[in-house]
N, CA, C and O atoms as a GROMACS GRO file, in nm:
protein
  548
    1UNK      N    1   2.600   0.834   0.699
    1UNK     CA    2   2.510   0.746   0.770
    1UNK      C    3   2.559   0.602   0.765
    1UNK      O    4   2.488   0.511   0.808
    2UNK      N    5   2.677   0.582   0.715
    2UNK     CA    6   2.732   0.448   0.708
    2UNK      C    7   2.799   0.406   0.837
    2UNK      O    8   2.782   0.470   0.941
    3UNK      N    9   2.876   0.298   0.829
    3UNK     CA   10   2.940   0.241   0.947
    3UNK      C   11   3.042   0.336   1.010
    3UNK      O   12   3.054   0.340   1.132
    4UNK      N   13   3.114   0.410   0.929
    4UNK     CA   14   3.222   0.494   0.980
    4UNK      C   15   3.181   0.639   1.004
    4UNK      O   16   3.267   0.724   1.029
    5UNK      N   17   3.053   0.667   0.996
    5UNK     CA   18   3.006   0.803   1.020
    5UNK      C   19   3.019   0.839   1.167
    5UNK      O   20   2.992   0.757   1.254
    6UNK      N   21   3.061   0.962   1.194
    6UNK     CA   22   3.080   1.006   1.332
    6UNK      C   23   2.954   1.072   1.388
    6UNK      O   24   2.955   1.120   1.502
    7UNK      N   25   2.846   1.074   1.311
    7UNK     CA   26   2.721   1.128   1.362
    7UNK      C   27   2.662   1.034   1.467
    7UNK      O   28   2.679   0.912   1.460
    8UNK      N   29   2.592   1.091   1.563
    8UNK     CA   30   2.525   1.006   1.662
    8UNK      C   31   2.402   0.942   1.598
    8UNK      O   32   2.355   0.986   1.493
    9UNK      N   33   2.353   0.837   1.661
    9UNK     CA   34   2.235   0.767   1.609
    9UNK      C   35   2.115   0.861   1.607
    9UNK      O   36   2.033   0.854   1.515
   10UNK      N   37   2.104   0.948   1.707
   10UNK     CA   38   1.992   1.043   1.711
   10UNK      C   39   1.996   1.137   1.590
   10UNK      O   40   1.892   1.166   1.530
   11UNK      N   41   2.116   1.185   1.555
   11UNK     CA   42   2.128   1.273   1.438
   11UNK      C   43   2.102   1.199   1.308
   11UNK      O   44   2.043   1.255   1.215
   12UNK      N   45   2.144   1.074   1.299
   12UNK     CA   46   2.116   0.994   1.180
   12UNK      C   47   1.966   0.972   1.165
   12UNK      O   48   1.912   0.981   1.054
   13UNK      N   49   1.898   0.943   1.276
   13UNK     CA   50   1.752   0.926   1.271
   13UNK      C   51   1.683   1.056   1.235
   13UNK      O   52   1.582   1.055   1.165
   14UNK      N   53   1.737   1.168   1.281
   14UNK     CA   54   1.680   1.298   1.246
   14UNK      C   55   1.693   1.324   1.096
   14UNK      O   56   1.601   1.375   1.034
   15UNK      N   57   1.807   1.288   1.039
   15UNK     CA   58   1.825   1.301   0.895
   15UNK      C   59   1.725   1.212   0.820
   15UNK      O   60   1.668   1.252   0.720
   16UNK      N   61   1.707   1.092   0.872
   16UNK     CA   62   1.610   1.001   0.809
   16UNK      C   63   1.470   1.058   0.813
   16UNK      O   64   1.398   1.056   0.713
   17UNK      N   65   1.430   1.111   0.929
   17UNK     CA   66   1.294   1.164   0.943
   17UNK      C   67   1.273   1.294   0.864
   17UNK      O   68   1.163   1.321   0.818
   18UNK      N   69   1.379   1.374   0.849
   18UNK     CA   70   1.365   1.504   0.783
   18UNK      C   71   1.384   1.498   0.633
   18UNK      O   72   1.327   1.579   0.561
   19UNK      N   73   1.463   1.404   0.584
   19UNK     CA   74   1.496   1.404   0.440
   19UNK      C   75   1.442   1.279   0.369
   19UNK      O   76   1.376   1.290   0.265
   20UNK      N   77   1.470   1.163   0.423
   20UNK     CA   78   1.439   1.039   0.351
   20UNK      C   79   1.290   1.006   0.359
   20UNK      O   80   1.229   0.974   0.257
   21UNK      N   81   1.230   1.012   0.479
   21UNK     CA   82   1.089   0.976   0.494
   21UNK      C   83   0.996   1.064   0.411
   21UNK      O   84   0.904   1.009   0.349
   22UNK      N   85   1.014   1.198   0.405
   22UNK     CA   86   0.924   1.276   0.320
   22UNK      C   87   0.931   1.239   0.172
   22UNK      O   88   0.834   1.257   0.098
   23UNK      N   89   1.044   1.189   0.128
   23UNK     CA   90   1.059   1.151  -0.013
   23UNK      C   91   0.971   1.030  -0.045
   23UNK      O   92   0.896   1.033  -0.142
   24UNK      N   93   0.979   0.924   0.036
   24UNK     CA   94   0.901   0.806   0.004
   24UNK      C   95   0.756   0.817   0.048
   24UNK      O   96   0.671   0.743  -0.002
   25UNK      N   97   0.726   0.907   0.139
   25UNK     CA   98   0.587   0.917   0.184
   25UNK      C   99   0.507   1.024   0.110
   25UNK      O  100   0.392   1.049   0.145
   26UNK      N  101   0.566   1.087   0.010
   26UNK     CA  102   0.493   1.188  -0.067
   26UNK      C  103   0.380   1.120  -0.144
   26UNK      O  104   0.404   1.028  -0.222
   27UNK      N  105   0.258   1.166  -0.124
   27UNK     CA  106   0.143   1.111  -0.194
   27UNK      C  107   0.103   0.972  -0.147
   27UNK      O  108   0.037   0.899  -0.220
   28UNK      N  109   0.142   0.937  -0.026
   28UNK     CA  110   0.116   0.802   0.024
   28UNK      C  111  -0.032   0.775   0.046
   28UNK      O  112  -0.073   0.660   0.059
   29UNK      N  113  -0.113   0.881   0.051
   29UNK     CA  114  -0.257   0.863   0.072
   29UNK      C  115  -0.320   0.786  -0.044
   29UNK      O  116  -0.422   0.720  -0.026
   30UNK      N  117  -0.260   0.795  -0.160
   30UNK     CA  118  -0.315   0.728  -0.277
   30UNK      C  119  -0.269   0.583  -0.289
   30UNK      O  120  -0.302   0.515  -0.386
   31UNK      N  121  -0.194   0.535  -0.191
   31UNK     CA  122  -0.143   0.399  -0.196
   31UNK      C  123  -0.237   0.299  -0.131
   31UNK      O  124  -0.196   0.187  -0.103
   32UNK      N  125  -0.361   0.336  -0.106
   32UNK     CA  126  -0.454   0.247  -0.040
   32UNK      C  127  -0.482   0.120  -0.116
   32UNK      O  128  -0.515   0.018  -0.057
   33UNK      N  129  -0.469   0.124  -0.246
   33UNK     CA  130  -0.500   0.007  -0.327
   33UNK      C  131  -0.374  -0.067  -0.372
   33UNK      O  132  -0.381  -0.158  -0.455
   34UNK      N  133  -0.260  -0.030  -0.319
   34UNK     CA  134  -0.136  -0.094  -0.362
   34UNK      C  135  -0.127  -0.234  -0.301
   34UNK      O  136  -0.177  -0.259  -0.191
   35UNK      N  137  -0.063  -0.324  -0.371
   35UNK     CA  138  -0.053  -0.462  -0.325
   35UNK      C  139   0.052  -0.475  -0.215
   35UNK      O  140   0.137  -0.387  -0.197
   36UNK      N  141   0.044  -0.587  -0.144
   36UNK     CA  142   0.139  -0.610  -0.034
   36UNK      C  143   0.282  -0.622  -0.086
   36UNK      O  144   0.376  -0.582  -0.018
   37UNK      N  145   0.298  -0.675  -0.205
   37UNK     CA  146   0.433  -0.690  -0.259
   37UNK      C  147   0.496  -0.554  -0.288
   37UNK      O  148   0.617  -0.538  -0.272
   38UNK      N  149   0.415  -0.456  -0.330
   38UNK     CA  150   0.470  -0.322  -0.352
   38UNK      C  151   0.504  -0.253  -0.221
   38UNK      O  152   0.598  -0.175  -0.216
   39UNK      N  153   0.428  -0.282  -0.116
   39UNK     CA  154   0.462  -0.226   0.015
   39UNK      C  155   0.593  -0.285   0.064
   39UNK      O  156   0.675  -0.214   0.123
   40UNK      N  157   0.613  -0.414   0.041
   40UNK     CA  158   0.738  -0.478   0.080
   40UNK      C  159   0.856  -0.416   0.005
   40UNK      O  160   0.965  -0.402   0.061
   41UNK      N  161   0.835  -0.380  -0.120
   41UNK     CA  162   0.941  -0.316  -0.199
   41UNK      C  163   0.980  -0.183  -0.137
   41UNK      O  164   1.098  -0.145  -0.139
   42UNK      N  165   0.883  -0.111  -0.081
   42UNK     CA  166   0.913   0.017  -0.014
   42UNK      C  167   0.970  -0.005   0.126
   42UNK      O  168   1.048   0.077   0.174
   43UNK      N  169   0.933  -0.114   0.190
   43UNK     CA  170   0.980  -0.142   0.326
   43UNK      C  171   1.126  -0.185   0.327
   43UNK      O  172   1.200  -0.153   0.420
   44UNK      N  173   1.168  -0.256   0.225
   44UNK     CA  174   1.303  -0.312   0.221
   44UNK      C  175   1.412  -0.206   0.234
   44UNK      O  176   1.502  -0.222   0.316
   45UNK      N  177   1.409  -0.096   0.154
   45UNK     CA  178   1.515   0.004   0.172
   45UNK      C  179   1.509   0.074   0.307
   45UNK      O  180   1.612   0.112   0.362
   46UNK      N  181   1.388   0.093   0.361
   46UNK     CA  182   1.379   0.158   0.491
   46UNK      C  183   1.445   0.073   0.598
   46UNK      O  184   1.515   0.125   0.685
   47UNK      N  185   1.424  -0.057   0.592
   47UNK     CA  186   1.489  -0.146   0.690
   47UNK      C  187   1.640  -0.147   0.672
   47UNK      O  188   1.714  -0.152   0.770
   48UNK      N  189   1.686  -0.142   0.548
   48UNK     CA  190   1.830  -0.138   0.523
   48UNK      C  191   1.892  -0.008   0.574
   48UNK      O  192   2.003  -0.008   0.629
   49UNK      N  193   1.820   0.103   0.556
   49UNK     CA  194   1.869   0.232   0.605
   49UNK      C  195   1.875   0.231   0.757
   49UNK      O  196   1.972   0.279   0.815
   50UNK      N  197   1.772   0.178   0.823
   50UNK     CA  198   1.773   0.170   0.969
   50UNK      C  199   1.886   0.080   1.019
   50UNK      O  200   1.947   0.108   1.122
   51UNK      N  201   1.913  -0.027   0.945
   51UNK     CA  202   2.024  -0.115   0.983
   51UNK      C  203   2.158  -0.044   0.970
   51UNK      O  204   2.248  -0.063   1.053
   52UNK      N  205   2.172   0.040   0.867
   52UNK     CA  206   2.296   0.115   0.849
   52UNK      C  207   2.309   0.225   0.954
   52UNK      O  208   2.418   0.251   1.004
   53UNK      N  209   2.196   0.289   0.989
   53UNK     CA  210   2.199   0.395   1.091
   53UNK      C  211   2.244   0.338   1.225
   53UNK      O  212   2.329   0.397   1.293
   54UNK      N  213   2.188   0.224   1.264
   54UNK     CA  214   2.219   0.166   1.394
   54UNK      C  215   2.346   0.082   1.392
   54UNK      O  216   2.393   0.040   1.497
   55UNK      N  217   2.400   0.058   1.273
   55UNK     CA  218   2.518  -0.026   1.258
   55UNK      C  219   2.495  -0.160   1.328
   55UNK      O  220   2.579  -0.209   1.403
   56UNK      N  221   2.379  -0.218   1.300
   56UNK     CA  222   2.340  -0.340   1.370
   56UNK      C  223   2.386  -0.463   1.293
   56UNK      O  224   2.395  -0.459   1.170
   57UNK      N  225   2.415  -0.571   1.363
   57UNK     CA  226   2.456  -0.695   1.296
   57UNK      C  227   2.338  -0.764   1.230
   57UNK      O  228   2.223  -0.722   1.246
   58UNK      N  229   2.366  -0.869   1.156
   58UNK     CA  230   2.266  -0.936   1.075
   58UNK      C  231   2.157  -1.004   1.158
   58UNK      O  232   2.046  -1.021   1.109
   59UNK      N  233   2.188  -1.043   1.282
   59UNK     CA  234   2.091  -1.118   1.361
   59UNK      C  235   1.990  -1.030   1.435
   59UNK      O  236   1.900  -1.082   1.500
   60UNK      N  237   2.003  -0.899   1.427
   60UNK     CA  238   1.905  -0.809   1.486
   60UNK      C  239   1.787  -0.798   1.390
   60UNK      O  240   1.805  -0.767   1.272
   61UNK      N  241   1.668  -0.825   1.440
   61UNK     CA  242   1.550  -0.828   1.353
   61UNK      C  243   1.505  -0.687   1.316
   61UNK      O  244   1.537  -0.589   1.384
   62UNK      N  245   1.431  -0.679   1.206
   62UNK     CA  246   1.377  -0.549   1.164
   62UNK      C  247   1.278  -0.495   1.265
   62UNK      O  248   1.267  -0.374   1.284
   63UNK      N  249   1.205  -0.584   1.331
   63UNK     CA  250   1.110  -0.540   1.433
   63UNK      C  251   1.181  -0.467   1.546
   63UNK      O  252   1.135  -0.363   1.592
   64UNK      N  253   1.293  -0.521   1.591
   64UNK     CA  254   1.370  -0.455   1.697
   64UNK      C  255   1.425  -0.322   1.648
   64UNK      O  256   1.423  -0.223   1.723
   65UNK      N  257   1.473  -0.317   1.524
   65UNK     CA  258   1.523  -0.190   1.469
   65UNK      C  259   1.413  -0.084   1.467
   65UNK      O  260   1.437   0.031   1.504
   66UNK      N  261   1.294  -0.122   1.425
   66UNK     CA  262   1.184  -0.026   1.416
   66UNK      C  263   1.136   0.019   1.553
   66UNK      O  264   1.106   0.137   1.573
   67UNK      N  265   1.127  -0.073   1.648
   67UNK     CA  266   1.079  -0.035   1.780
   67UNK      C  267   1.182   0.047   1.856
   67UNK      O  268   1.146   0.144   1.923
   68UNK      N  269   1.309   0.012   1.845
   68UNK     CA  270   1.412   0.087   1.916
   68UNK      C  271   1.431   0.227   1.858
   68UNK      O  272   1.456   0.322   1.933
   69UNK      N  273   1.418   0.241   1.728
   69UNK     CA  274   1.435   0.372   1.665
   69UNK      C  275   1.304   0.452   1.661
   69UNK      O  276   1.304   0.569   1.623
   70UNK      N  277   1.194   0.389   1.702
   70UNK     CA  278   1.063   0.454   1.704
   70UNK      C  279   1.021   0.503   1.565
   70UNK      O  280   0.965   0.611   1.549
   71UNK      N  281   1.050   0.420   1.464
   71UNK     CA  282   1.013   0.450   1.326
   71UNK      C  283   0.911   0.344   1.285
   71UNK      O  284   0.941   0.224   1.292
   72UNK      N  285   0.790   0.383   1.241
   72UNK     CA  286   0.688   0.284   1.205
   72UNK      C  287   0.719   0.217   1.072
   72UNK      O  288   0.796   0.269   0.990
   73UNK      N  289   0.658   0.101   1.053
   73UNK     CA  290   0.668   0.032   0.926
   73UNK      C  291   0.597   0.112   0.817
   73UNK      O  292   0.512   0.196   0.847
   74UNK      N  293   0.632   0.087   0.693
   74UNK     CA  294   0.570   0.156   0.580
   74UNK      C  295   0.420   0.130   0.577
   74UNK      O  296   0.342   0.222   0.552
   75UNK      N  297   0.380   0.007   0.601
   75UNK     CA  298   0.236  -0.025   0.599
   75UNK      C  299   0.160   0.051   0.707
   75UNK      O  300   0.047   0.093   0.685
   76UNK      N  301   0.222   0.069   0.824
   76UNK     CA  302   0.157   0.146   0.931
   76UNK      C  303   0.141   0.292   0.892
   76UNK      O  304   0.038   0.354   0.920
   77UNK      N  305   0.243   0.347   0.827
   77UNK     CA  306   0.236   0.487   0.782
   77UNK      C  307   0.128   0.502   0.676
   77UNK      O  308   0.054   0.600   0.676
   78UNK      N  309   0.118   0.405   0.586
   78UNK     CA  310   0.016   0.410   0.481
   78UNK      C  311  -0.123   0.411   0.543
   78UNK      O  312  -0.206   0.494   0.508
   79UNK      N  313  -0.149   0.318   0.636
   79UNK     CA  314  -0.282   0.310   0.698
   79UNK      C  315  -0.313   0.437   0.779
   79UNK      O  316  -0.426   0.486   0.776
   80UNK      N  317  -0.216   0.488   0.850
   80UNK     CA  318  -0.238   0.609   0.929
   80UNK      C  319  -0.272   0.728   0.841
   80UNK      O  320  -0.365   0.803   0.870
   81UNK      N  321  -0.197   0.745   0.733
   81UNK     CA  322  -0.220   0.860   0.645
   81UNK      C  323  -0.349   0.845   0.565
   81UNK      O  324  -0.416   0.945   0.538
   82UNK      N  325  -0.385   0.723   0.528
   82UNK     CA  326  -0.511   0.701   0.457
   82UNK      C  327  -0.629   0.735   0.548
   82UNK      O  328  -0.724   0.801   0.505
   83UNK      N  329  -0.623   0.691   0.673
   83UNK     CA  330  -0.730   0.721   0.767
   83UNK      C  331  -0.742   0.871   0.791
   83UNK      O  332  -0.853   0.925   0.797
   84UNK      N  333  -0.629   0.938   0.805
   84UNK     CA  334  -0.631   1.083   0.826
   84UNK      C  335  -0.687   1.154   0.703
   84UNK      O  336  -0.763   1.250   0.716
   85UNK      N  337  -0.649   1.108   0.585
   85UNK     CA  338  -0.698   1.167   0.459
   85UNK      C  339  -0.849   1.147   0.447
   85UNK      O  340  -0.920   1.236   0.401
   86UNK      N  341  -0.898   1.030   0.487
   86UNK     CA  342  -1.041   1.001   0.480
   86UNK      C  343  -1.119   1.092   0.576
   86UNK      O  344  -1.226   1.140   0.540
   87UNK      N  345  -1.066   1.115   0.694
   87UNK     CA  346  -1.132   1.204   0.791
   87UNK      C  347  -1.138   1.347   0.737
   87UNK      O  348  -1.238   1.416   0.753
   88UNK      N  349  -1.030   1.391   0.674
   88UNK     CA  350  -1.028   1.526   0.616
   88UNK      C  351  -1.130   1.537   0.503
   88UNK      O  352  -1.198   1.639   0.491
   89UNK      N  353  -1.140   1.432   0.420
   89UNK     CA  354  -1.239   1.434   0.310
   89UNK      C  355  -1.382   1.437   0.363
   89UNK      O  356  -1.467   1.504   0.306
   90UNK      N  357  -1.408   1.364   0.472
   90UNK     CA  358  -1.543   1.363   0.529
   90UNK      C  359  -1.585   1.501   0.578
   90UNK      O  360  -1.701   1.539   0.567
   91UNK      N  361  -1.490   1.576   0.633
   91UNK     CA  362  -1.521   1.707   0.690
   91UNK      C  363  -1.514   1.819   0.587
   91UNK      O  364  -1.546   1.934   0.619
   92UNK      N  365  -1.472   1.789   0.465
   92UNK     CA  366  -1.454   1.894   0.365
   92UNK      C  367  -1.589   1.943   0.314
   92UNK      O  368  -1.678   1.862   0.288
   93UNK      N  369  -1.607   2.076   0.299
   93UNK     CA  370  -1.737   2.128   0.256
   93UNK      C  371  -1.766   2.112   0.107
   93UNK      O  372  -1.881   2.129   0.066
   94UNK      N  373  -1.668   2.080   0.026
   94UNK     CA  374  -1.688   2.072  -0.118
   94UNK      C  375  -1.764   1.943  -0.153
   94UNK      O  376  -1.715   1.834  -0.124
   95UNK      N  377  -1.884   1.954  -0.214
   95UNK     CA  378  -1.962   1.834  -0.246
   95UNK      C  379  -1.903   1.752  -0.361
   95UNK      O  380  -1.942   1.637  -0.379
   96UNK      N  381  -1.812   1.808  -0.436
   96UNK     CA  382  -1.751   1.735  -0.548
   96UNK      C  383  -1.664   1.620  -0.496
   96UNK      O  384  -1.642   1.522  -0.567
   97UNK      N  385  -1.615   1.632  -0.373
   97UNK     CA  386  -1.527   1.530  -0.316
   97UNK      C  387  -1.603   1.412  -0.257
   97UNK      O  388  -1.540   1.314  -0.217
   98UNK      N  389  -1.735   1.417  -0.250
   98UNK     CA  390  -1.813   1.309  -0.190
   98UNK      C  391  -1.796   1.175  -0.261
   98UNK      O  392  -1.791   1.072  -0.194
   99UNK      N  393  -1.786   1.171  -0.395
   99UNK     CA  394  -1.766   1.039  -0.459
   99UNK      C  395  -1.634   0.972  -0.419
   99UNK      O  396  -1.622   0.850  -0.431
  100UNK      N  397  -1.537   1.047  -0.372
  100UNK     CA  398  -1.411   0.986  -0.329
  100UNK      C  399  -1.429   0.903  -0.204
  100UNK      O  400  -1.349   0.813  -0.177
  101UNK      N  401  -1.533   0.931  -0.127
  101UNK     CA  402  -1.557   0.858  -0.003
  101UNK      C  403  -1.634   0.728  -0.026
  101UNK      O  404  -1.634   0.641   0.061
  102UNK      N  405  -1.698   0.715  -0.139
  102UNK     CA  406  -1.775   0.595  -0.167
  102UNK      C  407  -1.682   0.483  -0.211
  102UNK      O  408  -1.592   0.504  -0.292
  103UNK      N  409  -1.705   0.365  -0.155
  103UNK     CA  410  -1.620   0.252  -0.192
  103UNK      C  411  -1.661   0.203  -0.331
  103UNK      O  412  -1.779   0.201  -0.365
  104UNK      N  413  -1.564   0.164  -0.407
  104UNK     CA  414  -1.588   0.113  -0.541
  104UNK      C  415  -1.608  -0.037  -0.530
  104UNK      O  416  -1.521  -0.108  -0.479
  105UNK      N  417  -1.720  -0.084  -0.577
  105UNK     CA  418  -1.751  -0.226  -0.570
  105UNK      C  419  -1.707  -0.292  -0.700
  105UNK      O  420  -1.785  -0.304  -0.794
  106UNK      N  421  -1.583  -0.334  -0.704
  106UNK     CA  422  -1.532  -0.400  -0.824
  106UNK      C  423  -1.555  -0.550  -0.810
  106UNK      O  424  -1.533  -0.608  -0.704
  107UNK      N  425  -1.598  -0.610  -0.918
  107UNK     CA  426  -1.625  -0.753  -0.917
  107UNK      C  427  -1.505  -0.824  -0.976
  107UNK      O  428  -1.465  -0.797  -1.090
  108UNK      N  429  -1.448  -0.913  -0.899
  108UNK     CA  430  -1.335  -0.990  -0.947
  108UNK      C  431  -1.384  -1.088  -1.053
  108UNK      O  432  -1.500  -1.128  -1.054
  109UNK      N  433  -1.293  -1.125  -1.140
  109UNK     CA  434  -1.330  -1.224  -1.241
  109UNK      C  435  -1.342  -1.360  -1.175
  109UNK      O  436  -1.242  -1.417  -1.131
  110UNK      N  437  -1.461  -1.409  -1.166
  110UNK     CA  438  -1.482  -1.543  -1.114
  110UNK      C  439  -1.547  -1.625  -1.226
  110UNK      O  440  -1.554  -1.581  -1.340
  111UNK      N  441  -1.592  -1.742  -1.192
  111UNK     CA  442  -1.648  -1.828  -1.295
  111UNK      C  443  -1.770  -1.764  -1.361
  111UNK      O  444  -1.784  -1.767  -1.484
  112UNK      N  445  -1.857  -1.706  -1.281
  112UNK     CA  446  -1.976  -1.642  -1.336
  112UNK      C  447  -1.935  -1.522  -1.423
  112UNK      O  448  -1.991  -1.501  -1.530
  113UNK      N  449  -1.837  -1.444  -1.377
  113UNK     CA  450  -1.791  -1.330  -1.455
  113UNK      C  451  -1.726  -1.372  -1.585
  113UNK      O  452  -1.737  -1.302  -1.686
  114UNK      N  453  -1.659  -1.486  -1.584
  114UNK     CA  454  -1.598  -1.538  -1.705
  114UNK      C  455  -1.706  -1.575  -1.806
  114UNK      O  456  -1.693  -1.548  -1.926
  115UNK      N  457  -1.813  -1.637  -1.757
  115UNK     CA  458  -1.922  -1.672  -1.848
  115UNK      C  459  -1.991  -1.547  -1.899
  115UNK      O  460  -2.037  -1.544  -2.014
  116UNK      N  461  -2.000  -1.444  -1.818
  116UNK     CA  462  -2.056  -1.317  -1.865
  116UNK      C  463  -1.972  -1.262  -1.980
  116UNK      O  464  -2.025  -1.211  -2.078
  117UNK      N  465  -1.840  -1.273  -1.966
  117UNK     CA  466  -1.751  -1.223  -2.070
  117UNK      C  467  -1.766  -1.305  -2.198
  117UNK      O  468  -1.767  -1.251  -2.308
  118UNK      N  469  -1.779  -1.437  -2.182
  118UNK     CA  470  -1.796  -1.523  -2.299
  118UNK      C  471  -1.929  -1.492  -2.368
  118UNK      O  472  -1.936  -1.484  -2.490
  119UNK      N  473  -2.034  -1.474  -2.288
  119UNK     CA  474  -2.165  -1.445  -2.344
  119UNK      C  475  -2.164  -1.312  -2.418
  119UNK      O  476  -2.241  -1.294  -2.512
  120UNK      N  477  -2.080  -1.220  -2.377
  120UNK     CA  478  -2.072  -1.092  -2.445
  120UNK      C  479  -2.004  -1.103  -2.580
  120UNK      O  480  -2.029  -1.021  -2.668
  121UNK      N  481  -1.919  -1.203  -2.598
  121UNK     CA  482  -1.845  -1.217  -2.724
  121UNK      C  483  -1.917  -1.306  -2.824
  121UNK      O  484  -1.906  -1.287  -2.945
  122UNK      N  485  -1.991  -1.404  -2.771
  122UNK     CA  486  -2.060  -1.497  -2.858
  122UNK      C  487  -2.202  -1.445  -2.878
  122UNK      O  488  -2.261  -1.394  -2.783
  123UNK      N  489  -2.258  -1.457  -2.998
  123UNK     CA  490  -2.396  -1.409  -3.018
  123UNK      C  491  -2.491  -1.472  -2.918
  123UNK      O  492  -2.477  -1.588  -2.879
  124UNK      N  493  -2.589  -1.392  -2.875
  124UNK     CA  494  -2.676  -1.432  -2.764
  124UNK      C  495  -2.758  -1.557  -2.791
  124UNK      O  496  -2.798  -1.624  -2.696
  125UNK      N  497  -2.783  -1.591  -2.916
  125UNK     CA  498  -2.864  -1.709  -2.945
  125UNK      C  499  -2.781  -1.837  -2.949
  125UNK      O  500  -2.837  -1.946  -2.964
  126UNK      N  501  -2.651  -1.826  -2.936
  126UNK     CA  502  -2.565  -1.943  -2.945
  126UNK      C  503  -2.539  -2.004  -2.807
  126UNK      O  504  -2.519  -2.125  -2.798
  127UNK      N  505  -2.538  -1.924  -2.702
  127UNK     CA  506  -2.500  -1.975  -2.570
  127UNK      C  507  -2.612  -1.947  -2.470
  127UNK      O  508  -2.672  -1.840  -2.469
  128UNK      N  509  -2.637  -2.046  -2.385
  128UNK     CA  510  -2.732  -2.032  -2.275
  128UNK      C  511  -2.657  -2.068  -2.148
  128UNK      O  512  -2.595  -2.174  -2.140
  129UNK      N  513  -2.664  -1.982  -2.050
  129UNK     CA  514  -2.590  -2.005  -1.927
  129UNK      C  515  -2.689  -2.038  -1.816
  129UNK      O  516  -2.780  -1.960  -1.789
  130UNK      N  517  -2.672  -2.154  -1.753
  130UNK     CA  518  -2.754  -2.193  -1.638
  130UNK      C  519  -2.658  -2.228  -1.525
  130UNK      O  520  -2.588  -2.328  -1.529
  131UNK      N  521  -2.658  -2.142  -1.423
  131UNK     CA  522  -2.563  -2.164  -1.313
  131UNK      C  523  -2.422  -2.141  -1.363
  131UNK      O  524  -2.391  -2.034  -1.415
  132UNK      N  525  -2.336  -2.240  -1.347
  132UNK     CA  526  -2.199  -2.229  -1.393
  132UNK      C  527  -2.174  -2.317  -1.516
  132UNK      O  528  -2.059  -2.344  -1.550
  133UNK      N  529  -2.281  -2.361  -1.584
  133UNK     CA  530  -2.267  -2.447  -1.700
  133UNK      C  531  -2.318  -2.373  -1.823
  133UNK      O  532  -2.424  -2.311  -1.818
  134UNK      N  533  -2.243  -2.379  -1.931
  134UNK     CA  534  -2.282  -2.313  -2.056
  134UNK      C  535  -2.330  -2.419  -2.155
  134UNK      O  536  -2.265  -2.521  -2.175
  135UNK      N  537  -2.445  -2.392  -2.215
  135UNK     CA  538  -2.502  -2.481  -2.315
  135UNK      C  539  -2.507  -2.407  -2.447
  135UNK      O  540  -2.551  -2.291  -2.451
  136UNK      N  541  -2.464  -2.470  -2.554
  136UNK     CA  542  -2.472  -2.410  -2.686
  136UNK      C  543  -2.599  -2.459  -2.755
  136UNK      O  544  -2.627  -2.579  -2.758
  137UNK      N  545  -2.676  -2.366  -2.810
  137UNK     CA  546  -2.800  -2.403  -2.879
  137UNK      C  547  -2.794  -2.363  -3.023
  137UNK      O  548  -2.889  -2.387  -3.097
   0.00000   0.00000   0.00000
């Protein structure tokens, strides 16, 4: 699949779709909570592989490589597979899977949450919290 390969671009793309893509997309449905930086880490080798397949020069953008080869970005594949997985879970008859469909309401640590944590560590009669200000009594 390198520069001197005698395979056609169509055959190289077929190898990519049949061998390489299933490897990185295995279990991709669980990547819904992954950060953007981790998606970029997965996108980088795919773009490099597409650049090697097409033997394209440095000034050809990744967007052109993806559109010309008809290969979606990693983030698009993640969103597509997550949506499909969610639809399958909604239609599944097993009631045990229903909690998987409920969104988890996690509270980020903010100023109020920080004071909650402090109040949990300090005895309750020592600290009084009013708004975002802590008073020691």
